[in-house]
C-alpha positions in Angstrom: 155.1 146.0 47.9 157.2 148.9 46.7 156.1 148.2 43.1 152.5 148.5 44.2 153.2 151.7 46.0 154.7 153.1 42.8 151.6 151.9 40.9 149.3 153.6 43.4 151.1 156.9 43.2 151.8 157.0 39.4 149.1 155.1 37.7 147.6 156.9 34.7 144.2 155.1 35.2 141.2 157.4 34.9 138.6 154.9 36.2 138.5 152.4 39.0 138.1 149.6 36.4 141.3 150.7 34.6 143.2 150.8 37.9 142.0 147.4 38.9 143.1 146.0 35.5 146.6 147.7 35.9 146.9 146.2 39.4 146.1 142.7 38.1 148.6 143.1 35.3 151.4 144.3 37.7 150.7 141.6 40.3 150.7 138.9 37.7 154.0 140.2 36.3 155.5 140.3 39.7 154.6 136.7 40.5 155.7 135.4 37.2 159.0 137.1 37.6 159.8 135.1 40.8 157.5 132.1 40.9 159.6 130.4 43.6 159.2 133.3 46.0 156.6 132.7 48.7 157.2 136.1 50.2 156.4 137.7 46.9 153.2 135.7 46.4 152.1 136.2 50.0 152.7 139.9 49.7 150.5 140.2 46.6 147.8 138.0 48.2 147.9 140.1 51.4 147.5 143.4 49.6 144.9 142.1 47.2 142.7 140.9 50.1 142.5 144.5 51.3 140.5 145.2 48.2 137.8 142.6 48.7 134.4 144.2 48.9 135.5 147.6 47.6 133.6 147.6 44.2 132.0 151.0 44.9 135.0 152.7 46.3 136.4 155.9 44.7 139.5 155.7 42.6 141.5 158.1 44.9 140.5 156.0 47.9 141.6 152.8 46.2 145.0 154.3 45.4 145.3 155.3 49.1 144.2 151.9 50.2 146.8 150.1 48.1 149.6 152.4 49.2 148.7 152.1 52.9 148.4 148.3 52.7 151.7 147.9 51.0 153.4 150.3 53.4 152.1 148.4 56.4 153.2 145.1 54.9 156.8 146.5 54.5 156.8 147.6 58.1 155.6 144.2 59.2 158.4 142.5 57.3 161.0 144.9 58.8 159.6 144.3 62.3 159.8 140.5 61.6 163.4 140.7 60.6 164.2 142.6 63.8 162.5 140.0 65.9 164.3 137.2 64.0 167.6 138.9 64.6 166.9 139.1 68.4 165.7 135.5 68.6 168.4 134.1 66.3 171.3 135.8 68.0 170.5 133.8 71.2 171.3 130.6 69.4 174.7 131.9 68.5 177.4 131.4 71.2 180.5 133.5 71.7 183.3 131.8 69.7 181.0 129.9 67.3 182.1 129.2 63.8 179.3 129.7 61.3 178.9 128.7 57.7 176.4 130.5 55.5 175.4 130.1 51.8 173.9 132.6 49.4 172.9 136.2 50.3 170.3 136.8 53.0 169.4 140.1 54.7 167.8 138.1 57.5 171.0 136.3 58.2 172.8 139.6 58.1 170.4 141.0 60.6 171.1 138.1 63.0 174.9 138.6 62.6 174.5 142.4 63.2 172.7 141.6 66.4 175.4 139.2 67.4 178.0 141.9 67.0 175.9 144.4 69.0 175.8 141.8 71.8 179.6 141.7 71.9 180.0 138.2 70.7 183.0 137.1 68.7 182.2 134.6 65.9 183.9 133.5 62.7 182.3 133.0 59.3 182.8 130.7 56.4 180.9 132.0 53.3 180.5 130.0 50.1 180.6 131.8 46.8 177.1 130.7 45.9 177.7 130.0 42.3 176.9 130.6 39.5 175.9 134.2 40.4 178.4 134.5 43.3 176.0 136.2 45.7 178.2 134.8 48.5 180.9 137.3 47.6 178.6 140.2 48.3 177.5 138.4 51.5 181.2 138.1 52.6 181.8 141.8 52.1 178.6 142.8 54.0 179.6 140.5 56.9 183.1 141.9 57.0 181.6 145.4 57.1 180.0 144.3 60.4 183.5 143.7 61.7 183.4 139.9 61.6 186.3 137.8 60.2 185.2 136.0 57.0 186.7 133.2 55.0 185.3 133.0 51.5 185.3 129.5 50.0 184.0 127.7 46.8 180.7 125.9 47.2 182.4 122.5 46.7 184.9 123.2 49.5 182.2 123.1 52.2 183.0 119.4 52.9 186.6 120.4 53.7 185.6 122.8 56.5 182.3 121.5 57.8 183.9 119.5 60.6 185.1 122.8 62.2 181.7 124.5 61.9 179.3 124.9 64.8 176.2 126.1 62.9 175.1 126.3 59.3 172.9 129.5 59.1 171.0 130.3 55.9 168.0 132.2 54.7 165.2 130.8 52.6 163.1 131.7 49.5 160.1 129.6 50.6 159.2 127.0 53.2 156.7 124.3 52.5 154.1 123.0 54.9 156.2 119.9 55.8 159.2 122.1 56.7 161.1 121.6 53.5 163.3 124.6 52.7 163.5 126.1 49.2 166.7 128.1 49.1 169.7 129.1 47.0 171.0 126.2 44.9 173.6 124.3 46.9 171.9 124.7 50.2 170.6 121.1 50.2 174.1 119.8 49.6 175.5 121.8 52.4 172.7 120.7 54.7 173.4 117.1 53.8 177.1 117.5 54.7 176.1 119.2 58.0 173.8 116.4 58.8 176.5 113.8 58.3 179.0 115.9 60.3 176.4 116.4 63.2 176.5 120.2 62.6 173.2 122.1 63.3 171.4 123.6 60.4 169.5 126.8 61.3 167.2 128.5 58.8 166.2 132.2 59.3 162.9 133.0 57.6 159.9 135.1 58.5 156.5 133.4 58.4 155.7 135.6 55.3 157.9 133.0 53.5 155.8 130.1 54.5 153.9 128.7 51.4 150.1 128.3 52.0 149.8 126.7 48.6 151.7 123.6 49.8 149.0 122.9 52.4 146.7 121.8 49.5 149.4 119.8 47.8 150.9 122.3 45.4 154.6 122.3 44.9 156.9 125.4 45.0 158.1 126.0 41.5 161.9 125.8 41.1 163.0 128.6 38.7 165.9 128.2 36.3 168.4 130.9 35.5 170.0 131.9 32.2 172.3 129.3 30.6 174.8 132.0 30.0 175.5 132.1 33.8 177.0 128.6 33.4 178.7 128.7 30.0 179.3 131.1 27.1 176.4 130.7 24.6 178.9 130.8 21.8 180.7 127.7 23.1 177.4 125.9 23.8 176.3 126.6 20.2 179.2 124.5 19.0 178.2 121.5 21.1 175.0 120.0 19.7 174.6 117.3 22.4 175.6 119.4 25.4 172.7 120.6 27.5 172.8 123.1 30.4 170.4 123.3 33.4 170.7 126.1 35.8 168.2 125.8 38.7 168.3 128.8 41.0 167.0 127.0 44.1 166.9 123.5 45.6 164.9 121.8 48.3 166.4 120.9 51.6 164.4 118.0 53.3 163.0 118.8 56.7 165.0 116.0 58.4 168.2 118.0 57.5 167.0 121.1 59.2 167.4 121.5 63.0 165.4 124.6 63.5 163.6 127.5 61.7 164.0 130.9 63.3 160.9 133.0 62.8 159.5 136.2 64.2 157.2 134.0 66.3 160.0 132.0 67.8 162.2 129.0 67.0 160.3 126.1 65.6 161.1 122.6 64.3 160.3 122.0 60.7 157.2 120.1 61.8 155.9 123.3 63.4 155.4 125.0 60.0 152.0 123.3 59.5 150.7 124.7 62.8 151.7 128.3 61.9 150.3 128.0 58.4 147.1 126.8 59.8 146.9 129.9 62.1 147.8 132.2 59.2 145.2 130.7 56.9 142.7 130.8 59.7 143.2 134.5 60.1 145.1 134.3 63.4 148.1 136.6 63.9 
């Protein structure tokens, strides 16, 4: 949305046709940069729908329309996170021990609200390898005044029995309630399921994937091999191959609840909300 605001303000297009071409190029580049991100794809689709039936509009009006639409969407996402924080904090009890994986501004919003309500909680935060986003998450949580224990991803099994809730964000959520999130989430959810620990996923409905309603799968991106091993070392090993998926898929049966701005729903409730969204109901 911010990228499209920048385009609207600084495009060098002289005609409406040139501006439309630039907008298509930018939106395609954005989607291709993060194909797993439903929020990105939904944002582009939302803003693009605003331009339907505007073939005869003036260029200046089109620029203004794009900027206003993108700005409103950003406000809507901010409002959604505030609502999720308020709703999610009610599921966190004073004294709870929480485990989180990866970096999530939505999870941070919930924890900030928990602090504002005067609750005392403890956090276990996995490093979220290979990019170690969990370290930044740990620092941000500690900035809220909460005690944090940073652990390796593989140490989750050691501590899971002492955890009350696993709380994570999501990159996308499929129509069946499956959660696409930071690689390693599915493993932690499986451990939590075996240990009878609740798994809560905090995600706005703008991360629900409409494409999955018609049978499409969310693409799982892969990161650079260099995040796993030095390319110079790999070059010396002809039969050693490296895969680096950025996300994985947590089955809906391993998710206890999804915290959205519309309330807390079971994974099976995603279909109903997507049907409302696709039908134009808000």
